[in-house]
Residue, then its C-alpha position, 0 to 999 in steps of 0.5 A: x926277339x923274345x917269345x910273346x906270352x898270350x894270356x887268357x882271361x880269368x873267369x872272376x865272378x863268372x859262374x856259368x861254365x858255358x860262358x867260361x868255355x865260349x868266351x875263352x876263359x882260363x879254367x882249371x878242373x880241380x875235381x880230383x882234389x875233392x877226395x883230399x878235401x873231404x878226407x881232411 
């Protein structure tokens, strides 16, 4: 049959980075975009 897609939880409303990591939430590091944001 078809492939099963596993979904990670989104850390909506969670500010504790440790909790995001330990609970298996999806996380995207956008630190690299800060330069573009500050230059705008």
